[in-house]
C-alpha positions in Angstrom: -142.4 222.7 8.8 -139.7 221.4 11.2 -137.4 218.6 10.1 -136.1 216.3 12.8 -133.2 213.9 12.2 -131.3 211.4 14.4 -127.9 212.2 15.6 -125.6 209.9 13.7 -123.7 209.0 16.8 -126.3 208.5 19.6 -129.5 208.6 17.6 -131.0 211.4 19.7 -133.6 213.5 17.8 -132.1 216.7 16.5 -134.2 219.6 15.0 -132.6 220.7 11.7 -132.4 224.5 12.1 -129.7 227.2 12.2 -129.8 227.3 16.0 -128.7 223.6 16.1 -125.0 224.5 16.0 -123.7 220.9 16.0 -126.1 219.5 13.4 -126.4 216.8 12.3 -125.1 215.9 15.8 -126.9 216.6 19.0 -123.7 217.9 20.8 -120.1 218.7 20.5 -119.3 215.3 22.2 -121.1 213.3 19.5 -119.4 215.4 16.8 -116.0 214.7 18.3 -116.8 211.0 18.6 -117.6 210.9 14.9 -114.4 212.8 14.0 -112.4 210.3 16.0 -114.1 207.4 14.2 -113.0 209.0 10.8 -109.5 209.6 12.1 -109.3 205.9 13.3 -110.6 204.8 9.9 -113.7 203.2 11.4 -115.6 205.2 8.7 -114.1 205.2 5.2 -115.1 206.1 1.7 -114.6 203.0 -0.5 -111.8 203.0 -3.0 -112.3 201.9 -6.6 -109.6 199.3 -6.0 -108.0 197.9 -2.8 -104.6 199.2 -2.1 -102.9 195.8 -2.1 -104.5 194.7 -5.4 -102.0 194.1 -8.2 -102.3 196.6 -11.1 -102.7 195.1 -14.5 -100.8 196.5 -17.5 -104.0 197.7 -19.0 -105.0 199.6 -15.9 -101.5 201.2 -15.6 -101.7 202.2 -19.3 -105.2 203.8 -18.6 -103.8 205.7 -15.6 -100.8 206.9 -17.7 -103.2 208.2 -20.4 -105.3 210.0 -17.8 -102.2 211.7 -16.4 -100.9 212.7 -19.8 -104.2 214.2 -20.7 -104.0 216.5 -17.7 -102.5 220.0 -18.0 -99.8 219.2 -15.4 -96.2 219.2 -16.7 -95.1 217.0 -13.8 -96.4 213.9 -15.6 -95.2 214.7 -19.0 -92.1 213.0 -20.5 -89.6 215.7 -21.3 -87.0 213.5 -23.1 
């Protein structure tokens, strides 16, 4: 059974197979357009919290506990 998808950039049908070297894109051009969109931050993975949001004391304490629980000495207080 052959699976056909649409190129995310131009919506051209693309057969999903090993020979489709640019899949899920139809061409190198569409692949590079998509890469450029990611680089320009036109596509983004949503954050849990906006960067400019104020951090509450409770949230800061939670982050501190998470860091202390890690096995990374950088975050440990050595006093």
